[in-house]
N, C-alpha and C positions, 0 to 999 in steps of 0.2 A: 565843735560842740562838746561840752563836758560829758563824760561818759556816765555819770551818776544819774540814775533814774529809778522809778518805781514801776514795776509791771503788775498788772491787776488781772486776775483770772476770774472771769464771770462764771465759767463752768464750775469752778471750785465753790463759788458762792452759792450757786443753785444746788450743788451736791450737799453742802452743809445744811441748807434748808430742808432738803429731803431727809437727812438724818434726824433733824429735829422732829419732823412729822412722824417718822417711823417709830421713834422711841416714845412719843407722847400721845399721838392720835388727837392732839388738841389743835385748836386754831392758833395761828402764829401772828403775833405782833412783832415784826422785825424792828429792832432798835437801831436807828440810823442817825442818832444825834451826834453832835460834835463832828460834823462833816463825814458822817458814815464811818466813825472811828478812824478818821484820816484817809479813808479810801475814796471819798467823794460822795456827798449826800445824794445827788441826783443819779449818778452812775449806779450806786448800790440799789436805790429804789427801782430804777428801771430794770436792772438785772434780776431783782427779786420780784418780778411781776406776779408771781404766784403767791406771794405773802398776802395774808388776810388784812393786815393793817400795818401801819408804820408808827413807831414811837419817836418823838422828837422832844427837844428841851424847850423850845420857844416858838412863839407865833411866827417869827422870822423864818425859822427852818421849815415850818409847815407851809408858809406862803411860797417858799422857793420850790417845794415839791409840787404844789398846785400849779404854779407857773410852768412847770416842766410837764404838765399833763398827767400827774399822778392822781388817780381818782379813788384809790382805796381810802378806807378810814385812816385818819391821821390823829393820833393821840398826843396831846400836849402833856407831857409827863409831869410837869410842875404846874399845870393849870395855867391860869392867867395871873399876871403880876399887877395889873391895873384894870379898873372897870372899863376903861376905854377900849380894851381888847375884845369885850364881849360882842359888840356888833360884828366884828370881823369873824369871830368864832361862829356866830350864827350864819353869816353870809357864806362862809367856806365849808360849813358842816364839820368843823373840827370837834374832837371829843376831848374835853378838858378833864384833867384829874383834879378833883376838889379835895383839898387837904387841910383847909383852915376855915375858921368861922368868918373871917373877913371876906372870903370868896363867896360864902353863902349869902352874906349881907349884900354884897355887890350884885349878886344874881337877883335877889329880891327887889332891888331898886332898878333893875334893868328894864328898858323899854325897847320895843321894836318887835317885828314879826319874826317868825321862825322858831325852830326847836333844834336842840342837839342832844345827843347821848352824852352821858358823863360817867366817869369812874369816881367812886368815893375811896380815898386813900385811908387805909386803916394802919395805925401804928401797932403792929403785933410784937414789937420788941426791938426794932432798930433804933427808935427814938431819934429820928431825923425829921421826916414829914408825916403827917397823918393824924387822924382823930383817934383818941383812946377807944378801945372796943365798947366801953359803956356808953360812949357818945353816939354810936352808930344809929341806934333806933331813932333818936331825935333828929339827927342829920337827914336820915332817909325820909322822915315825915316832912321836914322842911323842904327838901329838894323835890319830893314827889308832888308837892302842892304848887310848884312854880310852872307857869305856862310855857316857859322856854326850855324846860327839861323834859326829854322824852324817856329813853331807857336808861336805867341806872345799873351799875355794876360795882363790885367790891374788888379792890386791888390792894396788895401789900407788897413789901419787898424784904427779901431774906438777907440778913446781915452776915451770916457765917456759913453759908451753904457750901463753900469750897472745902470745909473741914469734914472729914469722915466722922460719923457718929456724933455730930455736934448736938449737945443738949439744948443749946439756944435755938437751933433750927427746929428741933422736935417740938419745943414749946411754941414757936411761931406757927408751925403747921397746925398744931392743936388749937391754938387761939383762933386762927383763921377759920378752921372747920366749924368752930362753935358759934360763929357769928349769926347763924340763922339766915333768913331771906333766901330760901332755896331756889327761887325763880330768877335770882340775879345771876348774871354772868360773873365769873370769878377769874382772877389772875394773881398768881403768887410767884411762880418759878421764873427766875432769871437763868442765865446759862448754867451756873453751878447747880441750881435747883433742878434743872432739866436733867443734868448728867448724874447727879448723886441722889436725888430725893424724889422718887416716883410719886410719893404721897402729896407732893407739892404741885403736881402738874395741873390740876383743875381743868377747866375747859378752854382757857387761854394761857399760852406761855409767852414769855418775852425774852427770846434769845438776843444777846448782844455779841459779846466777844466770840462765842463759839461759831456764829455765822461767818466770821472772818477767818475761821480755821485755827483759832488759838484756844488752848485749854485754859479755863478759869480755875482749875483744881489746884490745890495746894501742892507745894514742891514735892516731887517724888511719886505723886499719884499717877496711875496709868489712866489715860483718857479712855472712857468707855465707848467712844464712837470714833470711827475712822474719818476724822476731820481733815480737810485739805486747806493749806494756807492760801489765802486769796492774794495777799500782798507779798511781793518779793522785792527787797531793796538790792539793787545791782549797781556795779560800776566795773571798771577795768583797771588792770595794772598799767600805770603810766610811766613806771621806771623800774628796772631791775639792775641792781649794782652789787658787785662783790664787796664785802666789808671785812676789815681785819679784826682779829681778836683785840678787844679793848676799845674799839671804836664806839663813841657815844652817838646815840641816835635821837634826833629830834630836839624839841625845846627842853632846855634844862639838862640835857644829857641824861635823862631819867633812866635810859636803858643802855647798857654796855654789852657789846657782843661777847659772848663767852668763848667764841672761837671764830676762825675765818668762816664766813657764811654769806649766802645771798640774802639781800634785803630788798623787798619790793615796796613800792609806793602805790597806794590805791587812791584814785580820784574821788574821794568822798570824805566828809568831815562833819564836825559839829554844826557847821553852817547849814548843813542839809538835815540836821536832826539826829545824826548818829551820836550816841552818848560820848562824853569826853572823859568822865571819871569812872573807872572800873574798880570794884572791890575784889575782883577775882579774875582769873585768866579768861580770855575770850578769843574766839577764832573767827576767821572768815572761811569761805569755801572757794577753792580754786581747783579746777579739774577733778572735782569730786573728792578732794583731799582738804583736810583742815590745815590752816596756816595761822599761827598765833599772831594777834595784834601785839606789837611792841612799841615802846616809847609812848609819848603823849599824842593823843588825837589832836590834829590841827583843825582850823576852820574848814579847809577844803581838801585835806589829805590825811591819810594815816599810813603808818608803816607796818610791815608784816615780815615775819620770819619765814623764809621760803625753803628752809632746809628739808622740809617734808614734802616738797612739791618739785621734784626734779624736772627740769626742762621748762619751768615757768618762764614766760616771756611777756614783753610789753604787748598789750592788747588782749591778754587773757581775761575772760570774764570773771568777776568776783561777786559772790553772793554774800551780802552782809547779814541778812536774815530772810527767811521765807522758805522756798523750796529747798529741802535738804538741810536746813539750819533753822531750827525753831526760834522765833522771836522770844519765846519764854526763856530760852537759855541765855540770850544776850541781855534780857532784862534782869535776870538774877545776877549776872556778873556785874551789872551796872548798879545794883542795889535799888532797882525800881520795879515797876510792873509793866506788862506788855501794853496796857492801855496808854501809858505815858509815851512809849516809843512810837506806837502807831499814830497817835494823835499829834505827836510833836514834829512830824516831818514838815519841812518848810516848803513854801510855795515855789521856790526856785527849782525843785525837782520835777522834771517832766514826768507825766503819767502816761504809760503805754498800756492800753486796755486790749484784751483779747478774750475770746470765748472758746 
């Protein structure tokens, strides 16, 4: 059996949820879209049984949660894409986000019994989805008159919350606060908003990345919470060989040994979702020591410099990211973001869950 696998720590997930509650005092909509950021949609939701609601990207994700017995509120963060979804939303009690007039028109034409809560998406400055603030009173009037709509809330999304002192974020918070409708429930803060912007917390927060123990803050920022990584990508050394000065390592001979040195081969590669192209140096963790990745990452293997890990041998565990080695660090070296790495792991990697 190939040694590459993902270990998932349910206790870390619950710990991170506790940190969100402690800093905000708000109700928590745990964002579990995109297969729980690569951690497993149903597994995450079941582990986060104390969350007040879950946020997903589509009806299909919501139905998967309901089929697994998840009874909490499930928010469809992009609402519905077609009027044919409305009867299913009514049946399952989903909470759609209404962000466009075509959705309002579809709800007006909808037939059938039942009612659901809905969030109205406000474009406070991200300019992606949502109604302009000036449109909100009219939209509220239209939706409030519909027999299928029960409780309404106002929701927006922060575009630059990871940046300290962001003027854009300050404007978004002020715009959201000025909307009126004090009896509506409100949600503005994503993970970065939770960690950097207390004024954005409102009565509902929507943590995503931070639930998985990864900081959304900009490079160099110190996380304000003691988050614990939920996912650790692991493998093992499958070969350790002495190489001579000048030996070329891997495809294209992209790396040449600067001296006689031990080189290890790790059983993991881009076929598992580990990045292939790096813009800066990156290491793995063996015996609690860093070992630089050298040469080109292959589909199923990568090579490492073992000069700093005396005694390393075949079978030693290798951490690619997670416990002891932040995925944020690997993402920066690869010129990408942690979301991409977490969501990009392939299905051939076994998942080993523990609590």
